[in-house]
N, C-alpha and C positions, 0 to 999 in steps of 0.2 A: 504495499500498499503505502502511495507515496500521494505529496500535493506540490505541483511544482516543483515535480523535478528532486524534489527532497524525500526522504525516505523517510521511515517510522523512528529506525532505528538509529536515522543521522540527528532528528532533531532531537532524540532523547540524549544522543550522547554529549550535543551543544551546549543543552540545557545542565546535565549532570556536571557538565565540565565548568559549565558558570558560577556553579555553586547552586543552594540550597534557593527554593523560592517558592513564593503564595500564589495560588489563583482560586479568581470565585467565578462560580459558575452557575446556570441554572439550565432547567431543559424543557421542551414544549410545553408542558400540561404546570410544572412546579415549581416556584422558587425557589433555589437550594444554595445556603451559605456554605460555604467549606474552604477550609483554609489548613495549608499544609507549609508548616514552620521548621525550621532548622534554626542553625545558632545565628546566622547572618542571611542577609538580602538585600540584594542592588537591582531590579527590574533592570534591566537596559533596554532598550527598542529596540536590539534584535529578538530578547526572548520574549517579550511583547510577542512579537509578530509570530516568535516559534510556539507558544501557549495560542493562541489564534489560531496557526493554522492545526492543532493538535485536536484544538474544538471544533472545524472544522470535518477532519476526518471524525472522530465521534461522535459528531450530529447534537452538542451541548454551544450553548450562545454563553458569552461572557456577560457577566451581569453589569459591566461597569467596563470603561478602559482601563486595560489593565497598567497603563503608562501613566494616568491622573491617580487614578482612586487605590489600585495596591502599592505602586511604590510613595506616593504621599503618604498611605498610612503604615508601612512596614521598612522601611530605610530610610535612614537621613544622610548617613555615611557609609562608604563603603566598607562592610565587614557587621554591622553593628545590625542586632533585629530589634526590629516593636518589642517589646514586652510584652506578654502572653495577656498582661492584665488589660493594653490596649488595644491588641486584635479581639480582647472577646466583649471589651465594652463596645467598639465600632460593629458587633454580631459574627464577626468571621471565625472564628472558633467553634467548634463543635460542640455542643455539648456544657452543663453545666461545668460551675466550677470546681478544681481536682482535677481530677480523672476518668472522669464519669463518661457512660457513653451517651450517642450523641441524642440530640431532643429530641422526645416522645412526639413530638409532633409532624418532625419530617417524614418523608417516604424512604424507609429501607432502601428498595431498590433504584430508586431516583440517587438516591446518597452515595451509593455504589459508583455510581458514573464517574463523578467528580471525585471518588478515591480512587478511582483503578487511574485516573491521565498521569497523576503523581505515584503511583504505586511503588514504579522500580527504584524510587533517585535514593542516592546514598542520602539517609538523614541522620548525620552525625555520628557517633562510635558511641550508640548505647549500648548497654549491656545486653548482648543475646542476640543482639540484630545480622543476619548473615545477607542481608540485602546489597546488591551490588550494584554501581552505575551503570556498568558493563552488561547488567542481565535487565535493563529495563524494557525490553522486548517482551522477552519471555512474560516476564511478569505481570506487562500490560494481556496481554493474549489469558493468564492464567486467570488473575482477578476479573478480569471484564467479561472473562466466560464463564463465570460464577456472578458476577452481579445482574449482568442481561438475564440470568433464567429466573431471578430472585423474586419471590412475592411472600412477603412473610405475616402470612396469615393470623397465624396468632396474634400478633400483634394489632392486626388490624382490625379482625372478628372479637377480640377479648378486653377486657380494662386491664389497666396497669396500676401497681400498687399506685396511690396518690402522698405515698409520703416518700419515695422513690429519690427524689432532691432535697430532702432532710438528712439523708444519709449517705451522696456518696460518699466514695464511690461506691457504695454497700457491701463493703467487704466484711462488716463485722457480725457477728449471729444478733438478731432481733427479732422483735412479732413484726408479723406482718402480719395486720389486724383485715383487709382484702384488697381485691384484684386478683387478677390472674395470674401475674408474673411480673416479676424488677428486673430492670435492664440493669445490667451487669458488665464490665469487661474481663476478658479472659485475666489469670496473671500469667505474664509469657513466661516460659523454660527457657533459662541462658543457656546457649552453647546448644542448638536442637539438633539431633541429628535425626534423620526419617531411615527405621528400622525396617521397616516390612510394610507395603499398602497391596490392596487389591485392585489391580487393572478389572477388572471384573467387577467393581462397586464404581470405579472411574468412568469404567465405560458406559456404566446405570446414568452414570450423573453428567455421560457428557466433558467427562476432562479425557486429553489425550495421554497421554504415557511419559511424553517428552512434559509435557507440564506438568505432570507430576512428581517427576522426577527435579523437577526447576528448585533454588533454594527459595524462590517466592512459597511455592507450594508448602516446602518444609515450613518458612517461615511464620505463615496463615496459619495451619494447625495445631503450630504449637502456641497458639495464645496470642503471636504478637499483632496486636489491634490495635496500639495506641500508634505503631508507625504504619499501619494498612487499617485506616477505619471503613474496613470495609464492613459492609449488612449489618445492623445491630443485635446483639446479643443480649440474651434476657436466660433467669431462671424463674422455676415457680413453685408455690407451694402444695401440696396434694395433704392428704390425712392418711392415716394408718391403720389399720384393720389387720388382726389374727384371727387368724379363722376366724371371721367374719364378728370378731368382739371389736367394736371400736375402742379406739387407746386413744389417751394421755399421759399416761403417767410418767415416759420417759420423754414427755416433750419438756422444754425450761422452763415454761411458762406455765405449764399444768395444764395448758386448755387446748394443743393440737396447733396454735398458730407456728408454731418454729418447725416445722414438719417439710420438707420441699426438697429440691435438689439442693444437697452440699457442697459436690464438688463436680457437678455437670452441669457445663451453660450452654445453650444452643446456638450457633453462629447464624442460624439462616435457614431459609428453604429457599428449594431449589425446584423450579418446573423442568425437568427434562422426558424426553419420549411421551409427553404426554402424561408423565405421571408426578406430583408431590411427593419431594421427600426434605427429612427434615437432618440437619450437621450436627452433630452435638457432642462437643469436647467432652470426655472425663478426665478427671483428674486435673482442671485448668484453673482452678484457683479457690478462694472462699468466697464465700456469695453469705447471705443472711441468714441463713439453712443450716450451713457450715457445723452451727452447733457445739463449736471450740473445739472442731479437726480443722488441719490445715487445708482443706482443699485438694489434696492431693495423689494421683496416684504413683504407685511405685511399677517397675520396669517386669518384675514378678507377675506382677496379676492383670497388669497391662498385655503380656505374650498371651497368658491364660487367656482373655477376653476376645482378643483377636483372633488366635486357633479356633476355641471353640464355636464361635459365634458364628466365622466363616465357616467351618467343619459343618454346624447345626444347618446352615443352608445346603450343601451338597448333601446332607441324610432327608433333604424335603421334611422338615423341620420349618415350620413358621420362627422367623427370628428377626431380630436385630441384626444389621450387616455391620461390617470393621472396612472403612476406608486407609485409614492410616495408622502407625503407630510410632508415634515419636519421641524421642529420649535425651534427657538432657546430659552433655556432658561434665555439669560440673554442679546442679543442684540435686543434693541427696536429704531424705527424713529416716528418721529413726523408728523402724517397726518392730513389733513385739513377733519371735517366730518361733522355731525349732533348733536348737545347737542341730549339727550334724552328727557328733556322739551321744545325741539323745535317747533315754531309752525306747523299746516297741514295744506300743502295749499291746491290749487286745482291738484288735478290728473295730472299728466303728467308735470307739469310747472317747467319752468327753475326756482332751486333757487338752490343758493351757499350754502356751509357750513358754519357752524355759529360758530366752532369754533376748536382747535388741540387737538388730542390725541396723549398719548404715544401708540404704536401697537407693537407688538412682530415679528420679520423677520421671513420669511420662506421660503420654495425653496419647489418647486412643478416641481417634473420630468413627464415632459411632451413627449408623443411618438407619432412617426408617421410616413411612411415608408419614407416622408422627409417633411421640411419645406419650401420650395421653393415657392416662393411667386411668385404672377406678377411682385409686385414690384420688385424683384430682374431683373428680363428680363428687363421691364420697362429702370430701371437704365444704362444697358448698350446698351439698343438701344439709346437712348439717348444720351451720349457717344460716339455710333459708329457715329452718325449722325452730333455731332458736331466735330468729329476728326477724317474723316475716313481714315485718314492715318498711328498713331498714335500708332496701337496695338488693338484699343478697337473693332475695327467691331470680333478680333479675341477674344476678351473676351466674345461679344454677341455671335458671332460661339459655344465658350463653353460651357456656360450657356445654350444654347438651345438645345444642344447637352444631354448637365449632367438633364436637365429636360425627356429628352425623354427616357435617361438610370434610373431614379429613379423613374417614376409617367408613364410612357408609353413603357416600355418593348417589346410588341410584334409590335408597329411599329421602337423603335430605332434599330430593329434587322433587317429590310427590307434593300434590297439592290436597293437602293433609295439615291440622292444627297440628302442633309440637308434640302432646301425649298421644296419639295415633303413632306417630311416627316414630315415639321414643319405645314404645313399646314393640317395633317392627325392630327396632335396633337392637333391644334387649332377646328380641328370637332369632335374629340372627347370629347375635354376638356369645348364644349358646351353642349354635353348632361349631362355629370359632374354636370355641374354647374347647369343645368335646374333641375336638378335631388335634388340638394341640397337650391336649394333655395325655391322647392317649398316644399321640407320636412321640413323648417323653419315655414312654414304657416301653416302647418299640425299637426305641434305640437306645435304652440302657441309661438314662439321663433324669439324675434330680436336681431341679431347682434351687432345693434347700432353705432357702426364705420365700416360699410365695405368697409374701403378705397380700393388701390391698395395692400396696405401691408399686411392687414389682408385677402388677398385674398388667398388660395394655388394653385398651378397649379395643383392639384392632386384632387379638387376640394372637401376639408374636411371644416368643422365650426374650427375654430382657434379665437383665442384670447378671451377669458372667462374673461372680463374686463368690458366693457357697456354693457354688453347685461343682457337680463331681459326675462322674461314669463311673457306673456298677462295677466291679470287679469280681471278685465273689458273692453270690447272689447272696440277697440278705432284704426280707421285703421290708424293713424299717433304715436300709443304708438311708447314709446322708453324709456327705463331706463334711459339712461344717459341723461344729460343736456343738454350735446354739442351735441346733435346726428340731430338735428335738423329735419326738415319735410322728408326730398331728404332722410334718413334710417330710416325712422319713419316704423311699422309693414308691412304695405300693399303694400313699394313702392320699399322694398326689390328686387324685380324684378330686377326694374327699376336700382337700383342701382352694380346689379349682372351682367346686360348688359352694366355698364360703363365702368366694372372690365374688360370685354369682350374686349369691343373695345380698351381699354389698352392693352392688351396683343397679340389682331392682329396686331393692330397698330405697335408695339413694333418687333414683330418677322416681319413683313412686309417689314423689312428692308432689311432682307436677301431674300427676292423673287425680288426685282430689276424690269425688265421691267413690268412686271406681279400686282407690288406691290397694287396697286388703286386697279383696276378691281377685283383681290382675295379678297383684305381688302374688299369690298362693298357686296361681296359675302357671303362670314362669317358670317360675319356684321348680316344680314339680314336673312341668315341663323339662325344663335343665335337666334337671338330675335322670330323666330317664335317656337323654342325650347323653350324658356322658355314661352311664352306667353300660349304651349300647355301645359304643364306640371302644372303651374299654373291653367288653369281651370281641368285638369289631377283629380289635388289632391284634387278639395274642389268639381267635383260629387263624388270620393273615400268616400270624409268624409260625404259625404251625403246619402249611403250605396248604389251605383249605381255601378255596376258589370263594366260598361263601359261608355264610355262618348255617351251625348245623347243631345238633345234638351232639352229636357224637365228637365235636370238633370240642364245644362248652366241658363235655364229661371227659376229655383226654388235659384237655386245662387244668382241669380243678382236680386230678390225678397228680399232674405234673408238679404241679406248684410245692406241695408238701415235701415230692420228690427231690429236686432242686432244692432246697430249705435246706435238707437235712444231709447232702451231697458236698457242702464245700465245692461247689461247682461255679467257673466262671460264665457268665453272665452269655456274654458276646459269641465267646468260642463256645459255649455249648449249641445256640440256636443256627449259627454256622455251619457249624458241624454234622447237623444234620442233611446238609444236601452227599456228605458219601458214605451215613450212614445208611440212606435213601438206596444208594446202589449197591451197599455189602451184602453176603448175603449175612442168612439169621444166626449164626454161629461169629460173623465178626462183624458185627452192627456197636456191643457197646466200644469194642477197641478201638474206635472212631470219636470214641471221646473222652481217652485217656488226656487226649493236650488240654481240658479242659480242667481236670480236675486236680484242686489243690492237696487232696493227699487222696491217694488210692481207698478206692471202696472195699468196705470191707463185704464177706461174702454175702451175706443178707440183703445188702443193698444193690451188687451186683445183678442178684435174681430179681428186683424189685425193677432196676433198668431193663435189664431183658425183656420181662413183661412188656413192660411197658412202651420200647422198641418197637416189638412185634408186633404191639396193637394200633399203635401209631401208622407205622408203615401199612398196616393191612386199611384202616379206615385210611388214608390220605388217597391211597391211590386207589382204592373203590369208587372212589368219585368220581374219575372220568370213566373213559373209557376199558381203562387197562393196559396192559405191554407197556412197551419201551416208549411210547406213545404218552402216556401218562407221566412214567415215573420223569420224563424230560419237562412234563409241563410243570408238574411239582416242582422240578429241581429248580426251575425258572422261577416261581413263584415264591422260594426258597431265597434264593440270593438278590430278589428284588426290594425286599420289607427288613430281611438281617443283615447288616452290614457286617463288613471285615474288620473293617478300622475305624474305629474311634480315639475321640483323644483322651486317652485314657492320665492318669495323672503323672505317674512315674513318668514317660514320654514326656508331658510339659514341664517335669522337672527337671528332666535332663536338658530340654531346648533354652531353659530362664537360668538354669547354672551357670551353662555355659557361655551364658550373655551376660549375665553380672559379672562373672569370675574372668572373664578372659575376652571378651569383648567379640564374639563368636558366635554369630547368626546364623551358619549354618542351618544348625540344626532347626531352628522357626523356621527357616524355609521349607527344608525336605519335607518337615512336616505340614506346612500350609500345601504344599503340593500333592501330599499321600492325601491329607483331604480332603481334595479335589475330587477323588473316583473311589471313594470309600464302600462300595460296594463291589469293586475292581479285583481281582486275585492279585494284579501288582507284587510281581514276584522279586522284582529289585526293592522292594523293603516289608518283608518276609518277615524279618528278625522283628518286627510290633505286631505283627498276628500273635502274642504271647501273652502268659500271664505276669509277666516283667518278674525282674528277681526277686529272689523271699525275702533278703536281708532289708529290701528297698521295699515292698508292697504295706509292709504292717509300721512302717516310721512317720511320724509326725510330720504331717506335710504333701506328705502321702496319701496315706490311709486316711487321715482329717486332718484337720485343720481350722484355726479361726480368724 
């Protein structure tokens, strides 16, 4: 692209070489003031011309002649920039005093255009900045691509916290009494380094790989927003309910007004390929909801989240995605953890960490159509019930309308009153929730902390902190020591039902006269959907094409056998494929690699009987013969993965990353999990129970 024979890159280099600069722009529909200021400024006639040409190329108009307005306000002598207070008084600096975000009155998507114009300039030697003048063209393309497709519906459709401006920069814990969001800027990671990215997710967002690998991409997704004020950013309040019980006891204010995004900050919504995606930085620093925490995530937990969320997508379970993982080269935080030589306790027992360790800080950018939680709706339902005449009812209606808009657009567009559409949303959510939790059981996933604040209204897996994939089968398995039996592996359908109950009772506030009767109907129907989905998933895992009495009976006989056999969950299901091809006398031998301890003679007889009964039943479902055997094997391999993110694998990946700066295992696992149902003989070592001296260790068998 060029204007009057001058290329974009040449103009940027000329401007960058001449020093820092300020620009004021507006677009065709909304007047926006934006200032880009460094340590000193003098706008020459040449610079004014170049800036004018840039504005022409990018379709924006200058608010005022830069030669008079900008130069007179920003520099009186070479190398001397105007004080920030002077620029602010003229309306040139964005946002309230301090380090807060842009004013909530401006359009985030329009502001991006202004920001993108000079996003690639060297902005002084600020700690953690990685942008260089030589990369300005690439920076422009990357950031303007994000800006062009942005549309901040959360900010446009919902209400802000009215006290935001009083508490800038909004990084201290405080009570947020109303509003759906607080605008807050991320706290940048110093010395950021891109560890890994998902090009699949980048393609989904319309970001080419060369831009993902640019320094400006790393800078932006490490939280460097003060240097690049592209898009507005925000955190949100929500409520907490545990197994349907509304909680306030561990809220610092005793009323529930302290729960919310404590270290996750949304940095924009993008429209790409006809879909909306929200981008959220996890570990981006403190917010009003941090409850005394430091707002950071560490490399260990970030690697776990990145790999697990991408694996879940390829396993066919609805989930948030991971775009990128950035680590700081200099910032660390102390976290409680397990000493390498600590005692190995019994599997899944609750054990506390026994040491403090310094861990590198990191930020994972997670992506989803929305991060709207059951807890969001619950919060405003509680407020509406407590203060029906103080605007809380309107905020509840807003959040329900927004949930429809973001997650159920077909229902949102119906010409019906909100109560009717809300009921339709609840019915659809029950279907999604049933599919989600049955998918967890299918692949051996335990979320570990499935509270209402970790349950998305869109029916996706989120919060990869307390999660774990089951190794030795235990119906009460949970990796997190705080899970309790109620969040154990096979109890997850009940936890899902509790979250559904919370959402139904929250939305029922809008239903008025029919609220109680409609809520009872929805809850009963939702419970039936979840029960049916669970039975169906085990029917499929057994290789049956459709539900049958024989399949249900086989599962009821199998579950206690799995429980007392100390058998690996993932390997057992996968080994049913060779069992199917074996003769009667050789069937049990194909399960040897799945046993943590060899079965005694009594167990061997039970297994022989069950395997024969299963093989006969599943093969009789079809026409019989080799064709039926092949069909069953194909069904088994499609629903029973060979590879899942076992904890010992994740530990190996993040240990090498932390101690040696070696990310090869991280990358290897990322590639492995792209095809979890394929044989992949090159990765056969990952199809195992894991070393015996590792799998019972703190940080592997359990964690906090």
